[in-house]
C-alpha positions as CSV (number, residue, x, y, z in Angstrom):
1,M,112.0,153.4,120.5
2,M,110.6,150.0,119.2
3,Q,113.7,148.2,120.9
4,L,112.7,150.1,124.0
5,R,109.1,148.4,124.0
6,I,110.5,144.8,122.9
7,A,113.1,145.1,125.4
8,C,110.7,146.2,128.5
9,W,108.3,143.3,127.4
10,W,111.4,140.5,127.6
11,L,112.2,142.6,130.6
12,A,108.7,141.7,132.2
13,L,108.3,138.3,130.5
14,T,111.0,137.0,132.5
15,A,110.3,138.7,135.5
16,F,107.1,137.4,135.4
17,V,108.4,133.5,134.8
18,L,111.0,133.8,137.3
19,G,108.5,135.0,140.3
20,G,106.1,132.6,139.2
21,L,108.8,129.7,139.2
22,A,109.8,130.8,142.7
23,V,106.3,130.6,143.9
24,W,105.4,127.6,141.8
25,T,108.7,125.8,143.8
26,E,107.9,126.4,147.2
27,A,105.2,123.9,146.9
28,F,107.7,121.2,146.4
29,A,109.1,119.1,149.9
30,G,112.9,118.5,150.0
31,A,112.2,115.8,151.8
32,P,113.2,112.4,150.6
33,P,111.1,109.5,150.0
34,A,110.5,107.0,153.2
35,F,111.6,103.5,151.6
36,Q,112.6,102.0,155.2
37,D,108.7,102.7,156.1
38,P,106.7,100.1,154.3
39,D,103.2,102.2,156.1
40,A,104.4,106.1,155.0
41,A,101.7,106.2,152.1
42,L,99.0,105.2,154.3
43,D,100.5,107.0,157.1
44,A,99.7,110.3,154.2
45,L,96.5,109.5,153.5
46,A,95.9,109.1,156.8
47,Q,97.2,112.6,158.0
48,T,95.6,113.9,155.0
49,H,92.1,113.0,155.9
50,F,91.6,112.0,159.2
51,G,94.5,114.6,161.2
52,L,95.8,111.1,162.5
53,A,99.3,110.8,162.8
54,H,101.0,107.3,162.4
55,G,97.5,106.9,161.1
56,A,98.4,103.3,159.8
57,S,99.5,101.9,163.5
58,A,96.7,104.1,164.9
59,L,93.7,102.2,163.5
60,R,95.5,99.0,163.0
61,R,95.6,99.1,167.1
62,E,91.9,100.4,166.7
63,L,91.0,97.4,164.9
64,A,93.2,95.0,166.2
65,G,90.0,94.4,168.7
66,F,87.2,93.3,166.3
67,A,87.0,89.8,165.0
68,P,88.6,89.1,161.7
69,D,85.5,88.3,159.9
70,A,83.7,91.0,161.7
71,P,82.0,93.5,159.7
72,L,82.7,97.4,159.6
73,L,80.5,100.4,158.3
74,V,82.2,104.0,157.4
75,L,79.7,106.7,157.9
76,G,80.2,109.9,156.1
77,S,79.0,112.9,153.6
78,G,77.5,111.2,150.0
79,D,78.5,114.4,148.2
80,D,82.2,114.4,149.8
81,W,84.0,112.4,147.1
82,T,87.2,112.1,150.4
83,L,84.6,109.3,151.7
84,T,85.9,106.8,149.0
85,E,89.4,107.2,150.1
86,A,88.3,107.3,153.8
87,H,86.5,103.9,153.3
88,F,89.4,102.0,150.9
89,L,91.9,103.5,153.9
90,I,90.2,101.6,156.7
91,S,89.6,98.9,154.3
92,Y,93.0,97.9,153.4
93,L,93.9,98.3,157.1
94,A,91.0,96.3,158.4
95,W,91.4,93.1,156.1
96,P,90.1,90.6,156.2
97,R,86.7,92.1,158.0
98,P,84.6,93.2,155.4
99,V,84.3,97.2,155.5
100,W,81.1,99.0,154.0
101,C,80.6,102.8,153.4
102,V,76.8,104.6,153.5
103,G,77.4,108.3,152.3
104,S,74.4,110.2,154.2
105,M,72.5,112.9,152.1
106,P,69.7,115.4,152.9
107,S,65.9,113.7,152.1
108,G,65.4,113.6,149.0
109,Q,68.6,113.9,147.5
110,Q,71.2,110.8,146.2
111,T,74.7,110.1,147.5
112,Q,77.6,109.8,145.1
113,F,79.8,108.3,146.9
114,D,79.2,104.7,148.7
115,Y,79.4,101.2,149.1
116,P,76.1,100.4,150.9
117,P,76.2,96.9,152.7
118,P,73.8,94.0,152.1
119,P,69.9,93.9,153.9
120,G,69.8,92.9,157.7
121,F,73.5,94.0,158.0
122,H,74.7,94.4,161.3
123,P,78.3,96.2,162.4
124,A,80.6,95.9,164.6
125,A,81.9,99.3,164.4
126,I,80.8,102.4,163.0
127,F,83.4,104.7,161.6
128,F,82.3,108.9,161.3
129,Y,83.9,110.7,159.0
130,K,83.2,113.9,159.3
131,V,79.4,114.0,160.0
132,D,77.3,115.0,162.5
133,L,77.4,112.0,165.8
134,P,73.9,110.2,166.5
135,P,73.1,111.8,169.8
136,G,73.0,109.0,173.0
137,M,75.5,106.8,170.9
138,P,78.7,106.2,172.7
139,V,81.5,107.1,170.4
140,R,85.2,107.4,170.7
141,W,87.4,110.1,168.5
142,L,90.5,109.1,166.8
143,S,90.8,112.5,165.3
144,P,89.5,115.6,164.8
145,E,87.7,114.0,161.5
146,L,87.6,110.6,162.6
147,A,85.3,108.6,165.9
148,M,84.7,105.2,166.0
149,G,81.4,104.0,167.8
150,E,80.2,100.0,168.6
151,P,76.4,99.8,167.9
152,P,74.2,98.2,170.7
153,P,73.8,94.9,169.5
């Protein structure tokens, strides 16, 4: 009787482990790395955060219209940690343009994720990342999560 219990326990353990491995291995993609594409990692970030296919080249096209010293601003939710990745991605692609980041929060709450600009800052463009757009400001949607607007002078 004891040997039957031990055998059943091992059988159940084996079934659990094999079932777990089967589900766990489905999470891995079998695609080879894209060594020939220098923007593969940037495109993956843009797809993940912005829902923007071929995001590196699309953002570079948008940024090409600005002067090399044009200051830019990324505006997003101050309690969303992905705002930092969105800021870093846009900042990397916008180089050498300075890019600042402001996290918006309800009144009385302090933002956790931002890199505020200096006083007197006037951006050439504002990237709105997963936030409500200001009324009356003309914006262009770049993706479902990202819009770009040019504030009046």
